[in-house]
ChimeraX commands (.cxc) that place a marker at each C-alpha (Angstrom):
marker #1 position 86.37,218.42,150.24 radius 0.5
marker #1 position 87.39,214.77,151.11 radius 0.5
marker #1 position 87.23,213.45,154.79 radius 0.5
marker #1 position 88.82,209.89,156.04 radius 0.5
marker #1 position 86.44,207.62,157.21 radius 0.5
marker #1 position 86.89,204.77,159.66 radius 0.5
marker #1 position 84.71,201.64,159.09 radius 0.5
marker #1 position 84.31,198.87,161.58 radius 0.5
marker #1 position 82.43,195.63,161.63 radius 0.5
marker #1 position 79.81,195.85,164.41 radius 0.5
marker #1 position 79.12,192.45,166.36 radius 0.5
marker #1 position 75.48,192.55,164.76 radius 0.5
marker #1 position 76.61,192.56,161.51 radius 0.5
marker #1 position 76.22,196.14,160.81 radius 0.5
marker #1 position 79.05,198.38,159.41 radius 0.5
marker #1 position 79.95,201.40,161.84 radius 0.5
marker #1 position 81.42,204.38,159.98 radius 0.5
marker #1 position 83.22,207.43,161.62 radius 0.5
marker #1 position 84.62,210.50,160.77 radius 0.5
marker #1 position 87.30,211.31,163.03 radius 0.5
marker #1 position 87.71,215.13,161.74 radius 0.5
marker #1 position 84.29,215.62,163.63 radius 0.5
marker #1 position 84.39,213.77,167.11 radius 0.5
marker #1 position 81.22,212.08,167.75 radius 0.5
marker #1 position 80.15,211.89,163.65 radius 0.5
marker #1 position 79.32,208.26,163.52 radius 0.5
marker #1 position 76.63,206.33,161.46 radius 0.5
marker #1 position 76.07,202.85,160.03 radius 0.5
marker #1 position 74.50,200.78,157.44 radius 0.5
marker #1 position 73.97,197.24,156.61 radius 0.5
marker #1 position 76.45,197.57,153.89 radius 0.5
marker #1 position 79.46,199.12,153.06 radius 0.5
marker #1 position 77.93,201.24,150.44 radius 0.5
marker #1 position 75.05,202.07,152.73 radius 0.5
marker #1 position 77.21,203.02,155.55 radius 0.5
marker #1 position 79.25,205.20,153.47 radius 0.5
marker #1 position 76.01,207.03,152.21 radius 0.5
marker #1 position 74.94,207.76,155.69 radius 0.5
marker #1 position 78.25,208.92,157.09 radius 0.5
marker #1 position 78.44,211.52,153.73 radius 0.5
marker #1 position 74.77,212.68,155.06 radius 0.5
marker #1 position 76.20,212.81,158.57 radius 0.5
marker #1 position 79.09,214.80,157.69 radius 0.5
marker #1 position 76.97,217.37,155.37 radius 0.5
marker #1 position 74.74,217.66,158.40 radius 0.5
marker #1 position 77.65,218.51,160.77 radius 0.5
marker #1 position 78.98,220.94,158.22 radius 0.5
marker #1 position 75.44,222.74,158.26 radius 0.5
marker #1 position 75.41,222.91,161.73 radius 0.5
marker #1 position 79.13,224.19,162.05 radius 0.5
marker #1 position 78.01,227.13,159.23 radius 0.5
marker #1 position 74.85,228.04,160.93 radius 0.5
marker #1 position 76.62,228.31,164.60 radius 0.5
marker #1 position 79.47,230.34,162.97 radius 0.5
marker #1 position 82.27,227.74,163.99 radius 0.5
marker #1 position 85.28,227.13,162.42 radius 0.5
marker #1 position 85.15,224.05,159.90 radius 0.5
marker #1 position 88.29,222.07,160.84 radius 0.5
marker #1 position 90.73,221.05,157.94 radius 0.5
marker #1 position 90.09,216.96,157.52 radius 0.5
marker #1 position 92.15,214.60,159.48 radius 0.5
marker #1 position 95.31,213.63,158.06 radius 0.5
marker #1 position 96.12,209.98,157.25 radius 0.5
marker #1 position 99.57,209.33,156.67 radius 0.5
marker #1 position 100.01,205.73,157.67 radius 0.5
marker #1 position 98.49,202.18,158.56 radius 0.5
marker #1 position 100.48,200.07,161.00 radius 0.5
marker #1 position 99.92,196.24,160.42 radius 0.5
marker #1 position 100.19,194.11,163.75 radius 0.5
marker #1 position 100.30,190.73,164.35 radius 0.5
marker #1 position 98.83,188.70,167.35 radius 0.5
marker link #1:1,2 radius 0.2
marker link #1:2,3 radius 0.2
marker link #1:3,4 radius 0.2
marker link #1:4,5 radius 0.2
marker link #1:5,6 radius 0.2
marker link #1:6,7 radius 0.2
marker link #1:7,8 radius 0.2
marker link #1:8,9 radius 0.2
marker link #1:9,10 radius 0.2
marker link #1:10,11 radius 0.2
marker link #1:11,12 radius 0.2
marker link #1:12,13 radius 0.2
marker link #1:13,14 radius 0.2
marker link #1:14,15 radius 0.2
marker link #1:15,16 radius 0.2
marker link #1:16,17 radius 0.2
marker link #1:17,18 radius 0.2
marker link #1:18,19 radius 0.2
marker link #1:19,20 radius 0.2
marker link #1:20,21 radius 0.2
marker link #1:21,22 radius 0.2
marker link #1:22,23 radius 0.2
marker link #1:23,24 radius 0.2
marker link #1:24,25 radius 0.2
marker link #1:25,26 radius 0.2
marker link #1:26,27 radius 0.2
marker link #1:27,28 radius 0.2
marker link #1:28,29 radius 0.2
marker link #1:29,30 radius 0.2
marker link #1:30,31 radius 0.2
marker link #1:31,32 radius 0.2
marker link #1:32,33 radius 0.2
marker link #1:33,34 radius 0.2
marker link #1:34,35 radius 0.2
marker link #1:35,36 radius 0.2
marker link #1:36,37 radius 0.2
marker link #1:37,38 radius 0.2
marker link #1:38,39 radius 0.2
marker link #1:39,40 radius 0.2
marker link #1:40,41 radius 0.2
marker link #1:41,42 radius 0.2
marker link #1:42,43 radius 0.2
marker link #1:43,44 radius 0.2
marker link #1:44,45 radius 0.2
marker link #1:45,46 radius 0.2
marker link #1:46,47 radius 0.2
marker link #1:47,48 radius 0.2
marker link #1:48,49 radius 0.2
marker link #1:49,50 radius 0.2
marker link #1:50,51 radius 0.2
marker link #1:51,52 radius 0.2
marker link #1:52,53 radius 0.2
marker link #1:53,54 radius 0.2
marker link #1:54,55 radius 0.2
marker link #1:55,56 radius 0.2
marker link #1:56,57 radius 0.2
marker link #1:57,58 radius 0.2
marker link #1:58,59 radius 0.2
marker link #1:59,60 radius 0.2
marker link #1:60,61 radius 0.2
marker link #1:61,62 radius 0.2
marker link #1:62,63 radius 0.2
marker link #1:63,64 radius 0.2
marker link #1:64,65 radius 0.2
marker link #1:65,66 radius 0.2
marker link #1:66,67 radius 0.2
marker link #1:67,68 radius 0.2
marker link #1:68,69 radius 0.2
marker link #1:69,70 radius 0.2
marker link #1:70,71 radius 0.2
view
């Protein structure tokens, strides 16, 4: 299953990755590739916890549109 990810640049130069499907599922990396690999691992661990706990695994968050805003 594919889960949407949000990548953000942090003030210290790292890249922070969030998975909005699972509240609090956050990781980071020094590079985009490392951040993506780390969030993939975080999602896999989250799914293990959901499965072991008998919790219903939510459907991936849906992204339908991006909005561009000019300042």
